[in-house]
C-alpha positions as CSV (number, residue, x, y, z in Angstrom):
1,M,61.2,-166.8,27.5
2,T,61.4,-170.6,27.8
3,R,59.9,-172.5,24.9
4,Q,57.5,-175.2,26.1
5,R,58.5,-178.7,25.1
6,P,56.2,-180.6,22.8
7,P,54.4,-183.4,24.6
8,A,54.5,-187.0,23.3
9,R,51.2,-188.2,22.1
10,L,51.0,-192.0,21.6
11,R,48.7,-193.3,18.8
12,P,46.6,-196.3,19.7
13,L,49.1,-198.8,18.2
14,A,52.0,-197.2,20.2
15,E,49.9,-197.5,23.4
16,T,49.2,-201.1,22.6
17,D,52.8,-201.8,21.8
18,L,53.8,-200.3,25.2
19,I,51.2,-202.4,27.1
20,E,52.0,-205.6,25.2
21,R,55.8,-205.3,25.6
22,T,55.4,-204.5,29.3
23,R,53.2,-207.7,29.7
24,W,55.8,-209.7,27.7
25,Y,58.6,-208.5,30.0
26,R,56.5,-209.4,33.0
27,S,55.9,-212.9,31.8
28,A,59.5,-213.4,30.7
29,G,61.3,-211.9,33.7
30,G,58.9,-210.8,36.4
31,E,57.4,-207.7,37.8
32,A,60.7,-205.9,38.4
33,L,61.8,-206.3,34.8
34,A,58.4,-205.1,33.5
35,V,58.5,-202.0,35.7
36,R,62.1,-201.3,34.6
37,F,61.1,-201.6,30.9
38,F,58.0,-199.4,31.3
39,N,60.0,-196.7,33.1
40,A,62.8,-196.9,30.5
41,A,60.3,-196.7,27.7
42,L,58.7,-193.5,29.1
43,A,62.1,-192.0,29.9
44,A,63.2,-192.6,26.2
45,L,60.5,-190.1,25.1
46,R,61.8,-187.3,27.4
47,S,64.8,-186.4,25.2
48,P,62.8,-186.0,22.0
49,E,60.2,-184.0,23.9
50,R,63.1,-181.6,24.8
51,M,64.8,-181.8,21.4
52,P,62.4,-183.2,18.8
53,G,65.1,-183.6,16.1
54,I,67.3,-185.9,18.3
55,G,65.8,-189.1,17.0
56,S,67.5,-190.8,14.1
57,P,65.9,-190.4,10.7
58,L,67.6,-193.5,9.3
59,A,64.7,-195.9,9.9
60,G,62.3,-193.6,8.2
61,E,64.6,-193.2,5.2
62,W,65.1,-197.0,5.1
63,A,61.4,-197.6,5.3
64,G,60.6,-194.9,2.7
65,I,58.6,-192.9,5.3
66,P,59.8,-189.3,5.2
67,G,60.0,-187.5,8.5
68,L,59.8,-190.6,10.6
69,R,62.4,-190.7,13.5
70,A,63.4,-193.4,15.9
71,R,64.6,-193.2,19.5
72,P,65.9,-196.3,21.3
73,V,64.8,-197.4,24.7
74,T,68.0,-197.7,26.8
75,G,68.7,-201.3,28.0
76,F,66.1,-202.9,25.8
77,P,66.1,-203.9,22.1
78,V,63.1,-201.6,21.1
79,Q,62.7,-198.2,19.7
80,W,60.0,-195.5,19.6
81,Y,59.0,-194.3,16.1
82,Y,57.6,-190.8,15.8
83,F,57.0,-187.7,13.7
84,V,57.7,-184.2,14.9
85,A,54.5,-182.1,14.7
86,D,54.3,-178.4,15.4
87,D,52.9,-178.9,18.9
88,H,53.7,-182.5,19.9
89,L,55.6,-185.7,19.1
90,D,53.3,-187.9,17.1
91,V,54.4,-191.3,18.4
92,V,53.3,-194.1,16.1
93,R,54.9,-197.3,17.3
94,L,57.2,-199.0,19.9
95,L,58.9,-201.8,17.9
96,A,61.5,-204.4,18.6
97,D,64.8,-204.1,16.7
98,A,64.4,-207.6,15.2
99,Q,61.0,-206.8,13.6
100,D,60.8,-206.2,9.8
101,L,60.5,-202.5,10.3
102,P,59.6,-201.4,6.7
103,V,56.7,-203.9,6.6
104,V,55.4,-203.3,10.1
105,L,55.5,-199.5,9.7
106,R,53.8,-199.5,6.3
107,L,51.1,-201.9,7.4
108,G,50.4,-200.0,10.7
109,D,48.7,-196.7,11.2
110,T,51.8,-194.7,10.1
111,P,50.7,-192.3,7.4
112,Q,53.5,-190.8,5.3
113,H,54.2,-187.1,6.2
């Protein structure tokens, strides 16, 4: 029996992050770059959907948010931040590596698990 993979569910701020970063890449580098980013961002969620524990727990530990995991977007300086729920990935943000992660994650809609 094959176990069904948990789908990724983006919270509103994660959706907004994806849209805003795609727009930024469009304005910075054109339509092709925006499409490449958008596709890479969605592809980055496939691995944790198959293996939820694959994301690094270090950012969550560093920010003092137990259970928070991070998964990088290949080719771009951003990462998805998520919690593993029983039936889905609870995706809370898509943030740039240069952001002050503990501050942004604590001020956003990221409840501690």
